[in-house]
N, C-alpha and C positions, 0 to 999 in steps of 0.2 A: 460271422463266423472265425473266430483266429483273429491272428496280425493281419495288419494290410499288406497285399501282398502285391511285389514288384512286378507291375506291367512290361513284358517287351515290346520294343516298338517294332516288330515285323513279327508274324505268326501264318503256319499255312491258312489253317483257319480258323476264325472269330466267330464261336456259336455266340448271337443273341440272346438270353435268355435262361438260366438254369434252375425249369422246372423239369418233370420226367423226359420231356423228349431233348431237351438238350444235354441232358446229363449222359442219356443213353446215345446221342447222337457222339458225344466228344470220348465216352467208352468205345462204341465200334470204328471209331477212326481210329483209336488208339489201336486197338487189334489189328488192325491194319498197317500200325509204322508209323501214324499220323497226325503230329502235333498240332495241338490244337488248345483253343484259350476261351473259354465261358465264362460271358461277363452278364452277371445277375444283379438285378436292380437292388431286390431284397438282403436282408443281412444274413439270411439263414432258408431251412425245410418251408415252406408254405403253412400255414395253419387252418384247421378244420380238414375233413375227409376230401373234399373233393371228389376231386373221380376214384371209384372205389372198387369197380370191376375188371378184373386182369383175366382176358380170353387166354386162352393155349397159345394161340399164335404169340401172345404177346410175353407172356412167361417165355416160350421160346427165346424171343427178341435179349427178353432180361436174363436168360440165360448165357447168352452169347457175348453178353454185355458185362458179364462178370457176380452179375447179382440174384443171380439161378436158387444158391445154396439159404442165403437169406429170405428172399420169397419165399421158398417153400419150406422155411421153419418155424416163420407167422404167418401166412394167408391161411384163410380158411377157403377150404374145397368145397365148391358146390355143383349140382349136375342138371336142378331142373326146379319151378317155383311152383306159387298157386294165387288165383286170383278169384276174388270173392266180389260179388257185385254185395251189396247191402251185409246180410251176415251170411249167407250163401256160397258155400262155393262152386264157381263155374267151370275152373281149368285148373288142372292138373297137371305142366308138360316136363318133358326131361329131355336134356341134350345129346346128342352122342355122345357115348362113353362106354370104354372095355376095359377091362381090368390090365390091361398088356399096357395103355397107354402110359407115354411119358409123366403127362400132367393132366390134370382136370380138363372139365372143357371152362373154368370158370371157376376164378378165387376174387375173396373181396379181402381188401386190406386199404388203409388209410394212403394216401398218396406220399403223404409226408416219410412213410417209410419207403414209399420204390424211389423217392429222392436219394434219402440216405444211404439205400443198402446199391444204390449206381453211386451216388458219391464216393462213395467206402472204396465200390472198385476200382474206379477214378485215379484215389490214393495210394494204389498198389500201381501205378505207373507216372511217378509225379515229372518223369523226362518227356512226359505225350500231353499230357493234359493238368492243366493248373484250372478250380476255378476262384475265379476275382469276384467276393460278394460286396454288397453295397456299391456295388459298379452299373451305373444307368450310363447308355448308349443314348448322345445328344445328337450327333451329327454323322450323315453316312455320306460319303463320295464316292462312288461308284466311280471305275476308269477301266479303258483297255486291261490294262496289265495288272490292276491289284484294285482293292477298296480302300481307301483312309477311312477310318473310326475313330469319332474324334468319342471319348469319352469320361464321366466323372466320377470318383472313386472316394475313397478315405487319403488318397495321397492327392487330391484334386484333380484336375483337369490333364487329359493325353492322347494321343494321338497315336495309333496303333494301326499300322500296315498290314493286311492282311489279301491272300490271294484268293481266296473266297470268306464271304459271308455269308453266314445262314440265320436266318431270323427265326427264333423258336422262342419270341417274346412275347406270345400270348391273344389274345382275342383283340386286344389294345397295342396291336404291335407300334412302335414308334419306329424302325425300319420299315414295316408297311407304308405307315404315314410321311415319313420322309421320301421316299419313293412313289407318293403322289400314286396309289393302288385303291383300288374299291371294290371290296364284294359283291359280289351277284348274290341274287336269292330271296328266301323271306325268312321275316324275324316276325314269331307269333304272341298274341299280345298275352295268353295264360304264364301266370305269373307261381310259383313255386315256393315254399321256405325250405329249406333244408337245416337239419338240424342233428345236432349230433348230440346223444345222450350216454351217460354209462348206466348199465343195470345188467346186474346179475341175470342171466334166463337159461332154460335147459333143450330151448327149441332150437330143432334142425337148423344147419345155414340152406337157406333158400332164399329165392327171391318174392317176395310179399306183395301183392298187391289189393286192394279197396278200391272199392267204385262207389260213391254214396254212400259209405259204410254209415250206422247210429252214433258211431261216436264223433264223428265229422261230417252231416249230413250236405250234399251237396256237392261234396269235395272227392278228390281222389288222391288214394297216400300209401306210399310204398314204402316199406321198410325192409334194412338187411343187415344182418350180423356181422359186424368185424372184428377184429382182433382187441384184447385188453378189453372183453367185457362192453363193447361199443354199441349202441344200436346207430344206423343212421336212418331218421329218415324224414322222407321228402312226403308234403302234403302241400295241396292246391289252393289258390287263395281264392274268392269268388270275385268278381270284377269289380264292387262297390267297398271293396277292404282298400284301407292306406297301407301300402306298404311300408311305411314307417312305422306305423302302430304295429303291423303285422309282427316287425321282427323286437317288439320289447319283451321282455321276459315275459310280463303279465299278460299278454297275450298270445305267449307260447306252449307256457306250463299248460294252462289250463286243457286246451288244445291235444296238448300229448298226454298229459294226464287220463283224458277223457278213452283214449284209444287202448290203451295200456290196461288199461280195468276192463274194458271190452272185449280183449284178447286174452285175460287172466294173467296178465304182467304184472304182477304186485309187488314185487321187489322194491325197495327202494333206489332213485334212481337220482341224476342231476345233469343238467344242461353244462354241455359242455361248448358248444358253440354255433351257429347258426349263421344265414346268409340268403340271398333272395336269388333267385334263377328262373329264366324265360327264356323258349327256345327259339334257336335260329337253327337255318338251315343254310348257309352261304358259305361260299368260294372263289376266292380269286380265279380269274381265265385261265393263269398260267404262273408257275412256280417257281419259275425261273427269268431272272431276270440280267444277261447278263453273267457277270461274276455275283450276282446276289440272289440268293435262293431263300422260298421261307419254307415252315414246316411246323407242322403242328395246329393250332388252334390261330397262328399267326397267317394260315395259309387258308383255313377253311373252320368253318364251325357249325358242329353236327348236335342235334338235340340227345341230351343223356339217355333218351328213351332205347334201348338196344343196347347200351353201353359202347357207342362206336367214337366216342372224344378221343380219351386216352389211347383207346385203343388204333384208332387211325393214325393218331401222331407217330405212334411206336412203329408202325407200321413205315411210315413218311422216314423217320431215321434209319431204319435196315434198308429202305430201295436204295436212300441217298450215301450212306457211306460208303458202300462198295464204289459206286461209279465214281464220286470222288476221289475216292483213294488212289484207283485206278488212272484218272485223270493227273495229278497231281505226281504220282509216279510215271509218268512216261506211259504208260499200257495201255491209253486211249485220248484220241481227241475231244474237245472240250465239249462239243457236242452230243456225247454221251447223256452229258447230265440234261439233254432236253426229252430224252427218255425218261428224266425223274420225275419231270414236270407231267409229259401225256399221261404218263401211267396212273399216277398218285393223283392227278384231275378224276381221269375216269372213273380211281377208288372211290373219291370224295362224292361226286358223283351218284355215284349207286348209294353210298352210305346216306347221303341226305335224302334219297326217296325212299329207302327204307324210315329213315329217321321221321319222315314228312306223315307217312302211314302210319307211325306208332301216334305221333303227335296228336292227331287229329283224332286217333281213339282214347290217351291218355288224357288231354286237355284238348275236349273241341271247341274250334276258334267260331261257333255260330252256334243257331240253334239246328238247323239241320242236321248236323254232325251231332249234339247233343241227341233228337231224335235217333237217328240212326244206331248212334253206340247203344241208346234203352233198348231199342229193340234185340239190337244181338245180344244182348247180356240176358233179357228174358228170356232168347229161344234157346240160351246157351245152358240154361238151367236142368231142361229134357232132350235138348238134342244136340248128342254129340258131333255130329258133321260141322256144327254152327262154331264152336270153342274154339277150331284153329284161329280163328277170324280174332281173337284175344287173343294168342302169344303176341309176344315181344317182339319178336325176331331176332333174338339176341347175334350179336358181334360174330362173324363171318372172315373168315380171312377172301378179298376180292380176286377172281383170274383176271388177270392182264390181257383178256383179249383180244386182236387188233396190235398189240404192244410193236412198236417198229423191232425190238429184240427178239420176239420170237422166231426161232431157226425152223427147220424142216421137221418134218414127221415122215418118216419113209417106213412104209413094209406097213404089216395087219398088227393093231392094235385092239385088244377087246376092251378097253375103256377109255372114255375122252378125258376120266378124271385126273391123267398125270399125262394132259394135250399138253405142245407149247404154250406158256402161258398161265398153266394153272400152278397153286400153290402145289409143292412135293410134298404128295400123299406119306404119311407118317408108317413107318414097321417097325418092328423087333426083329434086329436078326441075330446072327451068332460071328463075336468074332474072335480073335487071335487069343485076348482076354478076356472074355466071356460073353455076357450076351451087351447090346447097346440100339438106340434108336437110332433112325436115318436123319432124325431132325439135330443128334450131335453131332453130327458129320458138317452140317450146314454151317453157313455163317462168316466164313472166311474164305475158300477160297472157292474155283468152279471146281466143283465135283463130278466125276460120271459114275454112274452106277452098271457095274457090267454083270450085268447077266448072263454067266457062262454056262458050259454043262459039262468042265471039267478045268484043266489048267488055264490059269490065265496067258493068254497069248502074249510074247515079249511085246506086239507092236502097241498093243492096248498098254500094257505096263510104262511104255513109254512113254505116255503122258502127259507124265509126272513132271519128265524133264521140258515139256512144254507151259508147265503152269497149270496143269491141270492135274487134282487130285483122283485116284484112281480107289472104288469102293468095289472090292469083288464078293457078287452076292451068289456064290455057285450054289446051285441045287441044297447041298449038305446045311448053308449057311441061311438059308430061308426055313429053319424049322416049322415056324409057325404059319408059314404058306401065308404072309399075311403081302410081301413084298412083288411077288409073281404076278399074284392077284390084282390089288391097287396100283401098280403100273402097270398093269393089261399086257402082260406076255402070256399069249394063247399059244396053245399044243402041249400043254404038260411041263415036265420037269428038263426036257430036250431043248427047249424053245432058250432062244439065243435073242441081244439086244443090247443099245446103250443109250444111256440117257442122259443128258447134262444138265445137271443143276446149278443154277446160277448162285451167289453167295449168298443171297438175299431169301438163298429156300424157294426161288421160283423154277420150273421145269423152262428150257429155253429150249430143247429137240430130242426126238428120239429116233432111232434108228434100227429097224433089224440086221442082226447079225453082227459079227465080231469087229468091222473092220473100223478102225478110229479114224481114217481118214478122211470120211464126212465129219465130224467135231470138229477137227483145227477148222477146215474148212471153214464151216459157222461162224466158229471165231473170227474168222479172217475178214468173212463176209462183212461181218459188224463192227470192223474196228478195233477189237479187242484182241490183247498180247496181255495175259495175266501173267 
């Protein structure tokens, strides 16, 4: 893509892999003022839709990375979906959503658009982020003081030294192979053909699933609308079907046509792209190996059911970026990076547990699972209480319970939803220039939310001199009553408290009253100087 890039001999961070996770990591590092080089083996953005569902949390991360406006203009938002057994509806689910929220619970968009939008954001800071296309990592030599990486690109072979190497180079990661690291977990046998077609439709944007549809008996089939009149269709193969034969247009076209006719989609259509997928529930035991860190599919492989793959990779990038920046800038010891592995391995194991349950329902691994699924679907026709078992358990942010970075919780709080380790709740508040969502204030700095009952005390305002951004949420600023309720301030408008939020939007600690000393003590105890 464009002219060959002259690679630097040294760079603070080398990112192996220029997919959405690697590009987003580079963009977030740039927000912190940290320079990086992204080495991507392909010559440009991915082909085909690939990961298509972007969660609310991921939309926040992409907005911080500078891709929010482009994403909002292109993506198709949705809030729920429908599941069918044969030709009858057995589930209609809705994800939590309300009109004042900043982002929809989920949007559909092809992965190549996400890559393009984040790359465009990177190009606005060329002094901090470069992308070397058609540049493959060949060898990795980690050392105590840095990592020497041999790459091969349009200009031939070259060695690049970096302080830290982050592997975002996918499920077949060269970096992971070079380090001799092995995944733990399970790989399922069920195979899905994934297909992009272009066809005009007036159907609403929602997740659609069919179990044993008349159009494809014995199969499970998923459909998602995407931008540019593209349908994404995934359908399960029978055990006796040959994978290579199944990907031939002559076998894809009649199966897709049969289903489109069954649901009344009769407009002309065209095949754009097809590939094959099978579910994997795999993770590395650790994502940090000295000065080499792993993220996204290089670190873990999660089933597509429940859309946790791309979304968990973007969460990896958000978790790692601020920690890497703080270490490189001297604001924390390298041991801070251990918390990246601790927190994100925990998140991967939770995502895998949910993904395994969804996979066993969507693609039953044996006769017993198939029997239980059919019994569930039969009951769901007439028993609403059973329908929750069909719910695909869409991606949700993981709480870092037990994280070594969690600070104290002092005083009485009325909800556990904003306890240390939890994702900081969203709320719409008033500010000097109008209304803003709290998530707009997270992403770069440590932020102290100040729930006061009047003027901001000088001592609290002085937190800014210690590298902590201060956001005053006085009673009049919480016009919708969301912030105090969601952060658990009991006692009405005169209750006071401080909530410390990490740069990645997770609560670090909370204290009743307006004494800032415990906030600074918490940061010192964790070895952090913002």
